[in-house]
C-alpha positions in Angstrom: 3.5 19.7 20.5 0.5 18.9 18.8 -1.0 21.8 16.3 -4.6 23.4 17.4 -6.0 22.3 13.7 -9.0 20.3 13.9 -8.7 17.2 11.0 -11.6 16.2 9.3 -10.8 12.3 9.1 -13.2 11.8 5.3 -12.9 8.0 4.2 -17.0 5.7 3.9 -15.2 3.1 6.1 -13.8 3.5 10.0 -10.7 4.4 10.3 -10.5 2.5 13.5 -10.8 -1.1 11.8 -7.2 -2.3 11.2 -9.6 -4.7 7.7 -10.1 -0.5 6.6 -7.7 0.2 3.4 -5.7 -2.8 5.1 -4.9 -0.9 7.6 -3.5 1.7 6.0 -6.7 4.2 7.5 -5.9 2.6 11.1 -2.4 4.2 11.0 -2.9 7.3 9.5 -5.9 8.3 11.8 -3.5 7.0 15.0 -0.5 9.5 13.2 -2.5 12.3 12.7 -4.0 12.0 16.5 0.2 12.3 17.4 0.2 15.8 15.7 -2.9 17.6 16.0 -5.6 18.7 18.5 -8.7 16.8 17.3 -9.2 14.7 14.3 -13.2 14.3 13.4 -13.5 10.7 11.9 -16.7 10.9 9.2 -16.7 7.4 8.0 -18.4 5.2 8.3 -20.6 6.2 5.7 -23.1 3.0 4.4 -24.9 2.6 1.3 -27.9 2.6 1.2 -30.2 -0.2 0.3 -31.5 1.1 -2.9 -27.9 2.7 -3.7 -26.8 -0.6 -3.6 -29.3 -2.3 -5.7 -29.0 0.5 -8.7 -24.8 -0.5 -8.8 -26.0 -4.0 -9.7 -28.4 -3.2 -11.6 -26.1 -1.2 -13.5 -23.4 -4.2 -13.7 -25.5 -6.6 -15.0 -26.4 -3.7 -17.9 -22.8 -3.5 -18.6 -22.1 -7.2 -18.5 -25.3 -7.8 -20.5 -24.2 -4.7 -23.1 -20.6 -4.2 -23.3 -19.5 -8.2 -21.7 -17.8 -5.5 -19.2 -17.8 -5.0 -15.7 -19.1 -1.8 -14.1 -16.8 -0.2 -11.9 -18.5 -0.4 -8.3 -16.6 1.9 -6.5 -16.4 5.2 -8.3 -19.3 6.1 -9.9 -21.2 9.8 -10.1 -23.9 7.9 -8.0 -21.9 7.3 -5.0 -19.7 10.2 -5.4 -23.3 12.5 -4.9 -24.4 10.1 -2.1 -21.2 10.6 0.0 -21.0 14.0 -0.7 -24.3 14.6 0.7 -23.7 12.4 4.0 -20.2 14.9 4.6 -22.2 18.2 3.7 -24.8 17.5 6.5 -21.8 16.1 9.0 -19.7 19.5 8.4 -22.1 21.7 9.3 -21.8 20.8 13.0 -18.3 20.2 12.7 -15.6 23.2 12.4 -12.7 21.0 10.5 -9.8 23.1 10.0 -8.8 20.4 7.1 -10.2 17.9 5.4 -7.5 14.5 5.0 -9.3 12.3 2.1 -7.2 8.9 1.9 -8.1 6.9 -1.1 -11.4 8.3 -1.0 -11.7 9.9 -4.7 -15.4 9.3 -5.0 -15.9 10.5 -1.5 -14.8 13.8 -2.1 -15.5 14.4 -6.1 -19.0 16.6 -5.5 -18.2 17.7 -2.4 -18.3 21.4 -1.9 -16.5 23.0 1.1 -14.6 25.8 1.4 -12.7 24.0 3.8 -9.1 23.0 2.0 -9.1 19.5 1.1 -6.1 16.6 1.5 -6.3 14.4 -0.9 -3.9 11.2 -0.5 -3.6 8.2 -2.8 -0.9 5.5 -3.3 -2.4 5.2 -7.3 -5.4 6.8 -9.8 -7.8 5.7 -11.7 -6.0 5.3 -15.0 -3.1 4.5 -13.7 -4.0 1.1 -12.1 -6.5 0.6 -14.7 -5.8 -2.8 -16.6 -2.7 -2.4 -14.5 -4.9 -5.2 -11.5 -6.9 -7.0 -12.4 -9.1 -6.3 -10.3 -9.2 -3.0 -12.4 -9.5 -4.9 -15.6 -12.1 -5.5 -17.6 -13.7 -2.3 -16.9 -16.5 -1.7 -19.6 -15.1 2.0 -21.6 -18.5 4.2 -20.4 -17.7 2.9 -16.5 -13.5 3.8 -17.0 -14.9 7.3 -18.2 -17.2 7.4 -15.3 -14.2 6.7 -13.0 -11.8 9.0 -15.2 -14.0 11.7 -14.7 -14.5 11.3 -10.7 -10.6 10.9 -10.4 -10.0 14.6 -12.0 -13.1 16.1 -9.7 -11.0 14.8 -6.7 -8.4 16.3 -7.9 -9.3 19.5 -9.1 -11.9 19.6 -6.2 -9.4 19.6 -3.8 -6.1 21.8 -2.1 -3.3 19.6 -2.5 -2.6 16.2 -3.7 -0.2 13.6 -1.7 1.0 10.4 -3.3 2.7 7.5 -1.7 5.5 7.2 -4.7 6.7 9.3 -7.2 5.2 7.0 -9.6 2.1 8.3 -8.5 2.5 11.8 -8.0 4.4 11.9 -11.7 1.0 10.6 -13.1 -1.5 13.0 -12.4 0.4 14.9 -12.7 1.0 14.6 -16.6 -2.1 12.1 -17.0 -4.5 14.5 -14.6 -3.0 17.7 -15.2 -2.8 18.3 -11.7 -0.5 20.8 -10.3 3.0 19.7 -9.7 3.4 22.2 -7.1 0.6 20.8 -5.3 1.9 17.8 -5.3 3.4 15.8 -2.7 5.3 12.7 -2.0 5.3 10.9 1.4 6.0 7.4 2.0 3.6 5.1 4.2 4.6 3.8 7.4 4.8 -0.5 7.9 1.7 -1.7 9.8 2.3 -3.8 12.8 2.0 -2.3 16.4 5.7 -1.9 18.2 8.6 -2.3 15.7 11.7 -4.7 17.0 13.9 -2.5 19.3 17.5 -2.7 17.2 19.2 -4.5 19.6 16.7 -7.3 19.4 17.3 -8.2 16.1 19.2 -11.1 16.0 19.9 -12.6 12.9 22.5 -15.4 11.8 24.0 -15.0 9.2 26.5 -17.5 8.8 24.2 -20.3 8.6 20.7 -21.2 6.5 19.5 -18.4 5.1 15.6 -18.2 5.1 13.6 -16.4 2.6 10.5 -15.0 2.8 7.6 -14.3 0.1 4.4 -12.9 1.9 1.4 -12.0 -0.1 -2.1 -12.7 -1.0 -2.2 -13.1 -4.6 0.3 -15.6 -5.1 0.0 -14.6 -9.4 0.6 -10.9 -8.7 2.7 -11.3 -6.3 5.5 -13.5 -8.3 5.0 -16.4 -6.8 5.6 -18.6 -9.9 9.3 -16.8 -9.5 9.7 -17.5 -6.8 9.3 -21.1 -7.5 11.5 -21.0 -10.0 14.2 -19.3 -8.3 14.8 -21.7 -5.5 14.8 -24.4 -7.0 17.6 -22.9 -9.5 19.8 -22.1 -5.4 18.5 -25.4 -4.2 19.9 -26.8 -6.8 23.3 -25.6 -6.7 23.4 -26.7 -3.1 23.0 -23.3 -1.2 21.4 -24.2 2.4 18.3 -22.0 2.5 15.0 -22.1 3.3 11.6 -21.3 2.8 8.5 -19.8 3.8 5.6 -18.4 1.7 3.0 -16.9 3.7 -0.4 -15.2 2.5 -1.4 -17.8 -0.1 -1.7 -21.4 -1.6 0.9 -21.6 -4.1 -0.9 -22.7 -7.7 1.1 -26.0 -8.0 1.6 -28.7 -5.0 4.7 -28.2 -3.1 6.4 -30.9 -2.6 9.9 -29.5 -1.4 10.7 -30.6 2.2 12.6 -26.8 2.3 9.4 -25.0 2.1 6.8 -24.7 4.1 3.2 -22.6 3.0 1.2 -20.7 6.1 -2.2 -19.8 3.8 -3.0 -17.3 6.3 -2.3 -15.1 9.3 -5.1 -12.9 10.9 -3.1 -9.9 12.2 -6.2 -9.7 14.5 -5.6 -12.7 16.8 -3.1 -12.6 19.2 -1.4 -15.3 19.0 -1.2 -15.4 15.0 -0.4 -11.8 15.4 2.8 -13.1 17.4 3.7 -15.6 15.2 3.5 -13.2 12.5 6.3 -10.8 14.2 8.6 -14.7 15.1 8.4 -15.3 11.2 10.0 -11.7 10.2 12.4 -12.1 13.7 13.7 -15.6 11.0 14.1 -14.0 8.4 17.2 -13.0 6.6 15.7 -12.1 2.7 12.4 -11.1 1.6 11.7 -12.3 -2.0 8.5 -11.0 -3.8 8.9 -10.8 -6.7 5.3 -8.7 -8.0 4.1 -7.9 -11.6 1.9 -5.7 -9.9 1.9 -3.5 -7.0 1.3 0.1 -6.2 2.7 0.2 -2.2 3.6 -2.5 -0.7 3.5 -2.1 3.1 5.2 -5.4 3.3 8.2 -3.9 2.4 8.3 -1.4 5.1 7.4 -4.7 7.3 10.6 -6.2 6.3 12.7 -3.2 6.8 10.8 -2.8 10.5 13.0 -5.8 11.4 16.1 -5.4 9.1 15.0 -7.4 6.2 16.2 -6.4 2.7 13.9 -7.0 0.3 14.8 -8.8 -3.5 11.3 -7.7 -5.7 10.6 -5.9 -9.0 11.2 -2.4 -10.5 7.4 -2.0 -11.0 4.4 0.7 -9.8 5.8 2.6 -6.9 8.5 -0.1 -5.7 11.1 2.2 -6.4 10.1 4.6 -3.5 10.5 2.1 -1.3 13.4 0.0 -2.0 16.7 1.9 -3.0 19.5 -1.1 -4.8 21.9 -1.7 -2.4 20.1 0.7 0.4 17.4 -1.6 2.0 17.6 -4.3 -1.4 17.0 -4.7 -4.9 14.1 -3.9 -7.0 15.2 -5.7 -10.6 14.0 -4.3 -14.2 10.6 -6.0 -14.8 11.2 -8.4 -17.7 13.9 -9.7 -15.4 13.7 -14.1 -15.1 13.6 -16.6 -12.5 17.6 -16.8 -13.2 18.3 -12.8 -12.8 16.7 -13.2 -9.4 18.8 -16.2 -8.7 21.8 -14.1 -9.5 21.0 -11.3 -7.0 20.2 -13.9 -5.0 23.2 -15.6 -5.6 25.4 -12.7 -4.8 24.2 -11.9 -1.0 24.4 -15.8 -0.1 28.6 -15.9 -1.5 29.0 -12.6 0.6 27.8 -12.2 3.9 29.1 -9.3 5.3 27.3 -7.6 2.2 24.6 -9.6 3.5 24.5 -8.1 6.6 25.1 -4.8 6.1 21.8 -4.6 4.0 20.5 -5.8 6.7 21.2 -3.0 8.5 20.6 -0.6 6.6 17.3 -1.9 5.9 16.8 -0.8 9.4 17.9 2.7 9.2 15.9 3.2 6.3 12.5 2.0 8.1 13.6 4.8 10.8 14.5 7.8 8.8 11.5 6.6 6.3 9.5 3.4 6.5 7.4 4.7 9.7 4.2 6.2 10.3 5.5 8.6 12.8 7.7 10.3 10.0 4.9 10.0 8.3 2.4 11.6 10.5 5.2 14.6 11.0 5.7 15.1 7.1 1.9 15.3 6.9 2.0 17.8 9.3 4.8 19.9 7.8 2.6 19.7 4.1 -0.6 21.1 6.5 1.1 23.9 8.1 3.3 25.0 4.6 -0.5 25.0 2.1 -3.5 25.3 4.4 -3.9 29.4 3.9 -3.1 29.0 -0.2 
């Protein structure tokens, strides 16, 4: 039964666009539609040209004065503009709650008596200098961005995060009230998960490794190649598919296949992506920095254990000996090779990990589960 609650979905982007926040907005919107009677979309909200020009000017000033970048997305000007537009729409919409995923800028200056549920996979001070795209920002812009984050947290009734890593950070660094902070796992960005009975992988022959990511360096691509070569030199019958990016070095090994890009919005390429997952035995992404890697949820949906790194929010998804292994950040290629070698020499355990990975997906790492848990949080806190 759907709850007779109207949810206002606040984002400046369009949740119906599968490219919005890497498809997460779309999945959340669909999940909320399954749980609530009405979900009203506030986006997209386009910034006017004058605001774009002003922000570009601020970027030039910061580069000239500080030789540092200006945070184009998290700033007071944008926040006040979004608040003005959203408040205007709220006059015509009777929402019971406002759901604001990855929308700190949109809600920081929003004035309303309607409870706001702010969701994110990280916060500004946590991701600053953690991702390259959030590095090299001027100290003045950092202060402004932290101000926006702080206001978004204090202006919201409830804060929801996708990992303990993210949740603990806002409690310890933004003075968020732990009683108002919740953790709910994200799901896989796939339209339909394969039936368990249709997941048939041969663990007694060639083992296919998959590296999946758009950022070769940040996702640990060099470690993947070094690890693969160690295992090949030991004589193991394995293959490696690199999908989503182009390696920094030229690939000549015939056992390595490179697929630079697959467009999930293209039916043919999306079906090829699903075929690739069906043929994969291990997802190997020794990431250097990640908040909530959705691709790990997708892998588990296909019964694929994950070999990765314990960094960021990874450990909220990948549990050692359950649905893969998250090695310590300082681990070198030889350590990853040792872990994979153990599984190559124990195919029974590898098969068990595959089955457990799918179970982990069924129980936690899917959007239906996310939607139901999100509904529980809203119902339990709506009158706070």
